[in-house]
N, C-alpha and C positions, 0 to 999 in steps of 0.2 A: 450505304448499302452496296452490294456487289454490282448491281446494275449501274449505279452512278460511277463506281470505280472502273467498270469496263468501258463506259461511255467516255470517261476522261482519258483512259488508256488509248482508246481508238482515236480520240481527238489529238492526243500527243503524238501518236504514230503518224497520223496524216500530216501534221505540221512538220515532223522530221522528214517525211518523204518529200514534201514540197520544197523544203529547204535544201535537201540533198540534191534533188533534180535541178534546182536553180543553181546551186554551187558547182554541180558536176555537168553542166550543159556541154554537150559534145563528147562526153566520155561514155565509153561502153561499159563502165564498171559501176553503174548506178544500181543499188539494190533496193528491195522493197522497203527495208527498214533503215535506210540512210547510209551515209558514207562514213569514212574514218573520222570525220569531224564530230560525229555523234556516238559511234559505237566502236571505234578503233579498227575497223576493217570495212572494206568496200567490196561487196560480193556482186556477181552478176545477177541480174534480175531473173528469178526463178521462172522458167517457162511453164512449169506445171501450174503455178499460181494463176498465170494469165488464162489458162484453159479451164480453171475451176469454175463451177457454177457459183452464183452468189451465196447459196446455202452452204456449200462446201468451203467457200472462202471465209465465211463467218466462223466456222469451226476451226479452221486453220489460224485465223487471226486470234482467236481465244487462246490457242495453245502457244502461239508466238508471243502473245502478251505475257503469259505466265512465265515463259522462259526468260523474257527480258526482265521480268520482275525479280526472279531469283538470281539473275546475273548480278544485279546491284546489291543483293543481300550477301552473297557469298563471293568474295573477291580474293584473288591471289596477290602475292607480293613478290618483288624481284629478289634475285640473289643478293644484290647489294643491300637492300633493306634488311634481309634476313641476316646477313653478316653483321650489320650494325646492331641488330637486336641481340646477337650472341657473340660478342667480341672475344670472349675467353675460350671459345671452342676452336678446334683446329678446322682447316679448310675441308678436310674429309668429313668431319662431324657435321659441319654446317651444310655441306652438300647433301648428306644423308637426311638430315632433318628437313631440308627444303624439299627433297624428293618425296618424303613422307607427307609433308604438308600439302603438296600439289596433288598427291594421290587421294588424300582425304577430301580435299575440296572437290576434285573431279568426281569422286564417288558420291559425295553429297548431292552434287548437281544431277548425276544420273539417277540416283535413288528418288529424288524429289520429282524428276520428270517422269520416271516410271510410275510412281504413285499417282501423279496427276493423270497420266494416261489411263491407268486402271480405274481411277475414280470417275473419269469422264465416261468410260465404258460401262461401269456399274450403274451410274446414275442416268445413263442415256442422255447425256448433255446434247449430243448431236441431234438426236431425235427431237428433243425439246426445242432446240433452236429452229429446226426445220418446221416443226408444228406451229410455232409462234409466227414464223415468217409466212407460212401458208395461210394461217388465219388472217393475218394482216392483209395479205394480198387479196384473198377472197372478199374481205370486207370492203377493201378499197375499190374493187371491181363491181360490187353489188350496190346499185343506186337505191334499191328498195329496202335495204337494211339500215334502219335509222338508230335503233337501240343497240348500240355496240358496247356500252359500258360494262354491263354484267358479263357479256361473253368474253371480252378481253380481260376483265377483272379476275375471272376464275383462272384463266391461263396465267396471268401475272402472279396470282397467289401460289399456284402450284410451282411455278418457276422460282419464286422467291423462297419457298420452303426448301426446294432442292438445292438452291444456291447457299442458303444458310447452313445446311448440312455439309455442303462442300467446304464452306469457310471453316467450320469447326474441325473438319478432318485435316485440312491444310495447316491450320494453326497447331494441331498436334504434331504434324510432320516437322514444322519449323521448330517447335519446342525440342523435339528429339535431336534435330540438327544442332541447336544451340547447346544441348547437354553434351553431345559428342565433342563439340568445339571446346567446351569448358574442361572436359576430361583431357583433351590433348594439351591444352595450355597448362593444366596442373602437372602433367607428365613432363613437359618441357621445363617447368620451374623446378621440378624435382631433380631432373638431370643437371640443371645449372647448379643447384645447391650441392649435389653430390660431387660435381667437379671441383667446386670451391673447397669442400671438406677434404677431398683428396689432395688438393694443392697445399692446404694447411698442414696435413699430416706429413707430406713429403718435406716441407720446410722443417718441421719438428724433428724428423729423422735425421736430416742433414745437420741440424744444430747439435743433436745428441752425438752424432758421429764425430763432429769437430771437437766437442768437449772431451770425448773419450781419447781422441788422438792427442789433444793438448795435455790431458792428464797422464797418458802413457809417456809422452816426451818429458814431462816434468819429473816423473819417477826415475826415468833412465838418467837424467841429468844429476839427480841427487845421488844415485848409486856411484857414478863416476867421480863425483867431487870428493877430494881428500878430507 
């Protein structure tokens, strides 16, 4: 379920934070989500997060967890790896394809993040998280309230329904991203085959040209022979 996934994500993030702070003791570049050992970059600790209330922090953690999740799904590759994948292309063609690939990956990241932000706004995820936290806090402070199961159960049911709808929507977004990726790969393969066909045609023209020259030379030799 999504609740279990979020709980595991939060636990994983906490472990990364503890490991990062332990490894980077005395450093001023410790970030909320770890150092370069875990994420490739070590950013300053965001001051605005420290000033966030617990409710706002939970919303922010949800969005950060989503961004970390899509980061592992959509990854880029270096120019060296790209050159190895297309050895028959010129350097200019390889650089052009690599720039196109980077733009597509960046666009997919931005589109998925925008869709997630819009979905959170439409489904009022922040309001739901705030309501759940408020209910839990009120119940924990009320010693006379003993029958809490039904009260919390209704809230969990509503939250579960909203999250299931969110999962279905995000799965659709990911499927669209995969389809775009397949289209790009098919286009790249088409370009590779076209270049190979062009190379074969050039070789055939060169052979024909050589044959014609040899034939012309042979005829001239026959004309001059007594």
